[in-house]
NUGU-673121 format. One record per residue (C-alpha): residue in one letter; x, y, z. Coordinates in steps of 0.02 Angstrom, whole numbers. Example, Ala and Ser with C-alpha at 12.3 -4.5 7.8 and 13.67 -1.06 7.14 Angstrom:
residu  x  y  z
A  615  -225  390 .
S  684  -53  357 .
//
This chain:
residu  x  y  z
M  -353  -1070  206 .
T  -193  -1103  111 .
P  -30  -1106  206 .
L  82  -954  200 .
T  268  -987  210 .
I  420  -875  208 .
R  584  -937  141 .
P  754  -860  106 .
V  782  -795  -70 .
R  865  -920  -185 .
V  949  -920  -353 .
G  819  -898  -489 .
D  706  -784  -385 .
D  761  -626  -476 .
D  624  -639  -606 .
I  494  -680  -473 .
I  543  -527  -370 .
L  548  -420  -527 .
G  371  -475  -566 .
I  312  -435  -390 .
I  391  -263  -392 .
A  332  -221  -568 .
S  154  -276  -530 .
T  138  -143  -394 .
G  162  -2  -519 .
S  242  100  -380 .
F  426  99  -426 .
T  531  185  -559 .
P  646  80  -669 .
T  795  145  -567 .
E  712  90  -405 .
V  674  -81  -477 .
G  856  -98  -530 .
T  913  -52  -356 .
A  797  -179  -276 .
L  865  -315  -388 .
E  1045  -264  -349 .
L  1011  -294  -164 .
V  936  -464  -204 .
D  1091  -508  -306 .
E  1207  -451  -166 .
A  1111  -556  -40 .
L  1123  -707  -154 .
E  1309  -683  -189 .
Q  1370  -636  -15 .
G  1238  -703  102 .
E  1219  -611  267 .
A  1391  -531  243 .
S  1305  -419  115 .
G  1205  -336  254 .
Y  1043  -384  167 .
L  921  -521  213 .
V  794  -560  78 .
D  645  -673  107 .
V  503  -725  -7 .
L  323  -751  49 .
E  231  -896  -33 .
D  46  -937  -29 .
A  23  -1123  -64 .
G  195  -1125  -147 .
T  166  -973  -257 .
P  275  -820  -222 .
V  164  -669  -181 .
G  283  -548  -94 .
Y  456  -516  -32 .
V  552  -414  96 .
C  731  -351  106 .
F  801  -289  272 .
G  965  -279  366 .
P  1062  -207  510 .
T  1103  -23  499 .
P  1292  -1  493 .
L  1374  86  641 .
T  1223  65  757 .
E  1181  -48  902 .
G  1020  -141  866 .
T  950  -28  731 .
W  889  -109  572 .
D  821  -46  406 .
L  678  -117  306 .
Y  737  -79  129 .
W  599  -158  24 .
I  433  -240  55 .
A  318  -278  -90 .
V  164  -384  -122 .
E  103  -421  -297 .
R  -43  -310  -344 .
A  -167  -455  -354 .
G  -119  -508  -177 .
Q  -136  -338  -95 .
G  -270  -326  38 .
K  -251  -509  89 .
G  -138  -483  239 .
Y  23  -530  148 .
G  106  -364  189 .
R  65  -381  374 .
H  133  -558  370 .
L  297  -499  292 .
L  312  -355  415 .
A  280  -469  564 .
H  411  -590  498 .
T  536  -449  478 .
E  506  -385  654 .
S  523  -562  724 .
E  688  -589  633 .
V  756  -421  687 .
R  711  -459  869 .
R  786  -634  856 .
R  949  -556  795 .
G  957  -431  938 .
G  876  -285  849 .
R  779  -156  948 .
L  730  -23  820 .
L  665  -43  642 .
L  670  103  520 .
I  575  118  357 .
E  602  254  227 .
T  471  295  96 .
S  412  432  -20 .
S  283  565  20 .
Q  202  553  -152 .
E  12  533  -156 .
S  34  365  -240 .
Y  117  305  -79 .
G  -33  349  30 .
A  -84  168  56 .
T  95  123  99 .
I  107  262  228 .
R  -58  208  307 .
F  4  27  309 .
Y  158  78  410 .
E  55  186  529 .
R  -69  44  560 .
G  79  -71  590 .
G  132  36  738 .
Y  263  143  652 .
T  283  327  692 .
L  338  460  569 .
E  502  520  645 .
A  574  626  504 .
R  529  714  343 .
I  664  778  228 .
R  582  895  104 .
N  620  878  -81 .
F  737  732  -47 .
Y  700  620  -196 .
R  653  761  -314 .
P  562  928  -296 .
G  396  894  -211 .
D  444  717  -158 .
D  494  709  25 .
K  583  567  112 .
L  481  501  258 .
V  566  399  394 .
F  457  288  501 .
A  521  201  658 .
R  462  72  782 .
E  541  15  945 .
L  524  -174  943 .
E  553  -220  1125 .
N  389  -278  1201 .
A  290  -213  1051 .
P  154  -321  973 .
T  185  -380  796 .
P  74  -317  654 .
L  -18  -483  660 .
E  -58  -458  844 .
R  -132  -284  821 .
P  -321  -298  804 .
D  -338  -126  723 .
A  -215  -161  582 .
D  -303  -191  417 .
E  -267  -325  288 .
S  -127  -256  179 .
//
């Protein structure tokens, strides 16, 4: 088995992350632009930006990334803004690895609650199941949020004393 490593984003990763996001086929051009803006802010301002961006590599090849940060005006609440695995790498456990890393980092930094927002569109069905299998609970649905017929779903997970996605035997390989 090849070694998986996670490293902080670095200058020059924009094209790599763009390739990962584009390969999923899940995001609109506007969403892709927003994701890259957060990467740029993290690179320019570091942690002061409020965004932490990490890249997952399999044997030195980038296969996924995650962007997360503390939620302003809260005590210990964090948001997972983006998590994506290249299409060819989906189903290999990379997503679970990134989610476990995120939870570990949030805990290490004093976080207690991790929130994830996503779309209700049918094309996000696998994503929704991934969060549910990772131990996340649907806490809110805002109807027609993104556009008519596209609800905003908010998933949450209390992190204190909770097993990571890699420790859950019932979580599948996403």
